[in-house]
N, C-alpha and C positions, 0 to 999 in steps of 0.2 A: 503494499501499500505507500509505503514511503517513498520509494524509487517511481510511483507510478504518480503520486502526485510531484514529484520533482519533474519530471517527464511533460505533464500536461501544463503546468505553472511556466516551464522553462527556466532561464537563470538569467541575467542580466548585471553588469559589472555596476559596481555602487561607484566608480568613479566616473566611469565614461557614457554609462548608460546603453553599452552597445549590449545586444539582444542576443543570446547565443542558442542556438539548438544542440543536440545531442546526436552523434550517429552510432553512439555505443547504446542508447536506449537505459542509461542509468541518471538521465537529468544531470550530468556533466559531459563539456565537449572532451572533444578528443585532445589528447596534450593537458589534461588539466590534473592536478595532484592535490592531496587534500591537506590542508595546513589549517589544523585545529577545529573550527567550527567552519570554516569557510574553505572554497575551493579557490586556488590561484590558477590562473591558467597559463601554463608555461607553451602553449604553442599558439595563441594569438597574438596577445599582446603581454608582456610581462609584469604591465602596473597593473592589471585588472584584477579585481578582487570580488568574485561571484558571489550573490546572494540567492536564497532561496526564496521563494513566493512569488505570485504574480506578477510580471514584468508589464511593462507599456503596452508589448504588443500582444500578452498572453490578456490583458485587461479589455483591448482594443477589440480582441475575437469575440468576447464575450457580452462585450456592449449591445444594447438594443439597439438595430439598425436604425439609421436616421436619426438617432437621439444624439449630438454630440457633447462629450465631456464638459464639463462645468471648469470654470477657471481654479477652482480649487483643487479638483481631481487632476487636472493638468501639472497644477505647482507640486500636489502629493507625487506624481509620478517622475518627477527630476528626481536622478540621487542627491541624496543629501550633501555630498562632497561639493557639487555643483550649485547649490541653493546659496541665494545672497544672504547671509547674516547680518541682521537688523537689529538697530537700537530701538523697543517701542516701549510706549508710554502707554499704558492703560488706563480706560476711561470706565467708570462704572457710577451709573446713575439708577436710582428708584426713585417713584414719584412718591410713594406715600410712606408712613412710619410702618403702617401693617404690611404692606408688601415688602418693605425692607425686611420684618421679621417673617412672613408665614409664605411669601411669592418668591419670585422672579430676585432674590436677595443679593445683596453686594457680595457676600460670601460665595455663593452659586456663580455668578457671573466673574470674579476673580478666579475662582477653579477653572472654570470653563477657558477663560482668556491663558491661564497659565500654561494649562495643557496643550491647548492652542500652539502657545509660543516655546515651549519644549519640544511638541513634535515637530516643529520646524525651525528648530534650531538659532530662534532667536532670543537677545535678551532683554530683560525684563527693567526697565532703568528707572520707571517711577509709577507709583499707581495715584490717580485722583479720582478721588470722589464727591460726588453729591446727592445727600441722603436728603428722601421729602423734597424733590424738587421736578417742577414738571417739564417736561420735554418740548413745552412749547415755548419755554424762554428763551431770553436770547445769550447770546455767550458771555455777555456781561452782567446777568443775573446769575450766573451759573460760576461759583467759583472754581468748582473741580475742572469744569470745562477751560475755564481760563487757564489753569493750571496746564493742564494736557496739551493746549493749544501753542502755549508758552513754550512749551517743551523742543519746540521740531521750529528751526532745523539743529539748532543748536546743540542740544544733549538729547534726542531721538531722532529717528528718521523716520517713524510711522505712529499713525495712534491707532490703537486696539481696541474694539467692543465687542460684546457678546451679541448683540446683535445690532440693526443698523439703527432702530426705533431706539437705542438707547442715547444715541445720539442727537436723535430732535425726534417730536412727535408731529412738526407740521413742517410741508416740504419746503416752503421758505426759507425757516430756519436751517435745515437740513441743508439745502443747497450755498445756502451764505456760509457756515460752517465748512462744508468741503472746499467752496471755493477759497475760502480763508486758508484753509492748510496746506490746497495744492498751492496757492501763491507763495507760499513760501518755502515750497521745495518739499514738502513731506507727503505722507501716502497715507491711506485710512484703511483698515484691515477690519472685518468684520468674522466672527468664528464660524458663522454658519453659511457664509457666502464667498468669503475668500476675501481677493481686495476688491474694493470700491473705484474704479478706475474712472479716469477722467474723460471729458467728452472727447470725441471722434471724429468729424464731419464726416469719413467714410462708413462711420457706424453708428445711425442716428439710433438703433433699437438700444444699444446702450445706453444713451442718454434716456430714451423712454422708459425701459424698465429699470433704471435708478429711480427714476421719477414717479414711477409706478409704485413701487415699493414704500414710496413717502408720501402718495397720495393714500396708501390703504391704512399707512402706521396713523396718518392724521383722520381718516375715517372711524379707524377703532377708538381712537380718543375721544372723537365727539359722541361716539353710541354708549360710551361709557361716563361721560358727562350728562348728557339726557335720561339715560337709566337711573342713576342717581337724583337728576332735579326731578324727574317723574315719580319717582318713588317720595322723596320728600314731601311733594305734593298730595301724594295718597295719603301718607301719614298725617297732614296737616288736616285735611280736607275729613279724617275719621277721629279729629279729635286730641289728635298725639303731638310733639315736642316736634315738630321738620326739621330745625338744624340746631346741629350744635348737640351738646350732653343738656340734660334737665338741668334746671337751677337748684341749686342746694335746699335741703328739705323736700324735693318734691322726684316721683319718679314717675314711670309709663303708668303705673298703679293707685299713682295718688299720693297723698304727701307721707313722708317718711318720718316714723313717729321719733324716731331717735335724731336724725337732724332738726324736725322741728323744736325739740328740746334742746339743742346748740343755740338755735335762732333766738328760742325765748330767753335763755341765760347770756346771752349776748347784750340784748336789750335792757334786762336789768342792771349789767353791769354800765352799759354805757350811759343810764339815765341816772347812776349815780355818780357820775363824772370819770370813771377808771379810764384809764388810757388804754390805748390799742395792745401796748405790751403787756401790761398786765391782765387785759381780758386772754392775750393769748397763756400767760402763766396759768390763769385762773383753768381754760379749757385745759391742757394738758396735764393738771392736776386731777383730771375726770376720766378715768379709762372709757367709759361709754360717750367721751365728747370729740373723739379722735376726727380727723380731717376724713375726707372720701377718698382719696388718692396719698397723701401725704402721710408719713409719719408723726409728725409734729405740728402745733400752730406755730408762727410766727408773728410778729406787729404787724406785718405787709400782709399774711393769707388772712388775718382776722380782719384789718380793714379792708381787703378787696371782697370779703365777703360781708361788711356792715353796706358796702355801696351797692353791691347787689341787692342787698335785702332792703334798700330804703333805710339803712340803721345810721342813724347821725352820732 
């Protein structure tokens, strides 16, 4: 089975990419000799080191007729010794805190991009992050993106993202960012698509497909925004609280007894002329009067509660 696999896949030089066929039927060309785990070709090229696995020619034979290989597949078919080693800056972005914790988070994107860089032999020189930042925002409103773009070309040759929609969620912003990076002599790569190539007057489909991806990213964002807006409207129409969290002392089920007790205590203390600092100390001394999310009350949080509840 092992020889059969070698015979079907063929051998290719990892240095020059030369594809060999075996006249001996054992997966090795004539004159090749075993050197550890590799076969060194002694009869065709002295410099060639052969590797097992599907060669570019073998992959082409197995490809679906009429479907050309993608840029990423072509790049992977190039032997590693002939690939250009680049310095890359990684850009990571999530739109919401919830996405950062439970969705396509920063750690997931970082792992994908680093795996891609390792597979292609590139050096990660910097990682720039934007957490809870919209993809519709311009570069000046995204410190992480400004960090990534500023690294090109002095410190990095390219910007790498897990997906193109991490770069931008609107077509105009996407094209502006790409144009700025290209103008500085840099390149842009995405893990799922490979290099995002510049416009070519002889290939208008290249521009059209890139911009189409941007259009659908923008559409997806617009649909998400509409769905959330419709949900808030429906919640408000049903008598619920449509936007943000319920005010302190209330929940979707009505008044919260514990929090109402806190408000009553604050009213009594403030009516007696107690400062907000002393109010916070008093609340912290009562186990049942702890804040909704924090561990302790402070003068600032107590004063903020008073303003929201109209307590002078």
